[in-house]
Each structure stands twice: as C-alpha cells, then as structure tokens.
N, C-alpha and C positions, 0 to 999 in steps of 0.2 A: 327179690326183690333188688333190682340190679342198681349198679353204683351211677352215680353221677355225676360228670366230668363238668368242670367248670368251664372248659373252653374246649369242645370236642374239638375243633376245626385247627388249632392253632399247630401241632404236629405236621399234619394232613396238608395245610396251607403252605408252610415252609418247605416242605418235602416237595410238594410239587411246585412251587418258586424255583426252587435251589433246580430241580428237572430241567424246567423251562429256560432257566438261564443256559444248562448246559446245552441242551439240544437247539437254543438259539446261537450261542457261540459258536457251537459243532459246524451249524449250517455255514455259518459267515468264513467258519477257517477252511471247510475241505479242501479250496484250492491249495493250499500251504502244503501238504504231505506228512505233516507230523500227527502223530495219536494223539489224545488230551494228555495221556502219562506223561507223556512224552514233554509236551508242552509245559508241564507242571512242575516237571522237572527241570527245565532250561531257566522258568521264571527263578525256581527257588536256587540256582547255582549263580544264577545274575543277582539276586538279593545277596545272597551269603558264599561268595565266590571264596574261594582258599578256603572252602570247609572240608572235612574228612567225610568218607564217603559215609562212615557210621553217623558224625553228627547230622549230615543231611539226611539221612535214612530216621533219624530220630525227629529232627523238624519235621517233616514230611509225615509221620508217625505210621511209617509203613517197615518190614522187615529190610535186613541189610540186602539178602538176599533178590531180593524183589526189586533193588535199588541198582543192584548191582548190575542185573541184566538187563535194566534202562539204561545205564549207564555204557554200557555194553553197544549196545544199538547207536546210542546216541555219539557215543566214540568213534565208532565204526562207520557211521554219515557223515563226521568231520564236525559236528555241533559242539561238542565239549573236547575236553584233556585232560586227563590225569599227571598229575605231576608230583614225582617224590618228595618228602618231608624232609626235610632240610635236619632233623634232628631223631627220627625216627621212620625206619627205610621199609616198617611195613605198613605204614601209612600212605594213604595218597590223597592229595588235596587235587579238589575239581576245579576247574577254570573253563570260562567262553573260549571259544573260538571266535577268530574275524567274522568267520561265516554267518557267526549265531546271531550279529548285531542289528540285521536287517528283519530277519525275522522277529526279533524280540519288539522290534518297531511297530512291526506290522501286526501283531500279536497285542500289544497295549493299546493298538490302534481298534483293534477288532473286539476289543476288551471295552473300549471308552463308547466303540455304537451298541455294544448288545447293552451296557450299563445305560446308555442315555434311552434307546428305547425302554426300559424295564421302569424306567425312572421318570417316563415322560407326563408330563400334569401334574407333576408334585416341585412345589416351589422350595426352594435352597434350602428354606429352614427345616421342611419336613424331610428332606434330604438327610439333612445333617442330623437329626431326632433319629431318623430310623436308624442308621450307621451308628449311631450311641446305642442305640436301645438293642440288636443285633449285637454290638459288642459286650453290651453288658450280659446277655443270656449267653456269650460264650463264655465270658471267664467263669459266670455260675457255672455253667456245665465240666467248664475246664479244669475247675478249682483252682484257678488262675485268678490276678486281680484283672481287670480289664485293661488293656494298653488301649492309644490310641491306634486307629484302624490308618492301615496303609494308604498310602496315596494312589498307587495303584493298585486298583480292585482286579487284577486279573485273575490273581491264582484261586479265589474262590468260584470264577465263573470254570475256573476248567478243572479244578480240583477234583472233585468226586466223578471217578471215571476209570474204567478200565484200560488197558491197551487195545 
C-alpha cells in the first residue's frame, strides 16, 4: 500500500517557485557581470557590514573556505575590502567599497522588479499573508522563532545557487 501525502505538491511547488525566481532574476541581472553567489555575498556584507568572515559564513550557512574564495574574488574586483579587527589580528572584517553601492542599488531594483512580477495579481493583504506564512515555515524548519521578514527581499532571490 502506498503512503498518502496530505499535500504532495507543496515541496515541489516551493522548489519550482524558488527556481523560477532565481531564473527570472538571473535573466534580468545578466548585464551586471556578477555571479549569483557573488550577489548573495554582497547583499549580506551590506546587511552585516563589519562582520568577520566566520560570522558571515555562519549567517550564509556556508563553509568558511567557500566564503573565503568568494571574498577573494570580490576583493580582487574591488567590490569588498577586508580590514583587520582592532582587537584580534587573526580576524578580518568585511566592508563594501564605494564601487559596490551603485551595483547594490541596481540589484535591489532588479529584485523589486522580479518580486513584482512574481506577485502580480495579489493584493497587498495576500502579499503580507504570503510573507508571514513563508516566514513561519522557515522558522519551523530552521528551529528558530520566525522573525519579521527583511524589507528588501533580494537575498532570497539570489541566494540559492552556485558561482
């Protein structure tokens, strides 16, 4: 006898929506010249400027060596800079460069365009409910209390993906 699932399409639907959001965002962002992973790191450096590389790796839920490679490339291209920690010379703090701000503005604009396309036809109340529900699901699965969603939803659009 086959096991029954109360909602067999839920996980597939979430996965498909996520994939389509990334694909749509990537199409819009092609002209900028950064990989999705680089965009993702830039957004999080912006949100958590002066974080250590280890702390940022924890926030991004990636291995520190993976983040180090990404930061190496971003630093070489002039998007971020490492500064030594004032109290511990083993720690490097991450900061955006002035070059990054115009690209971040463009990235947030592309994220807003993608989000608007995705949510077309949903009134504000349903949009708010959707974000609240997804935040609750994220909290349930992450083992944490759900927090208020961030106001700029770019990171989720660019987060899942490799270099």
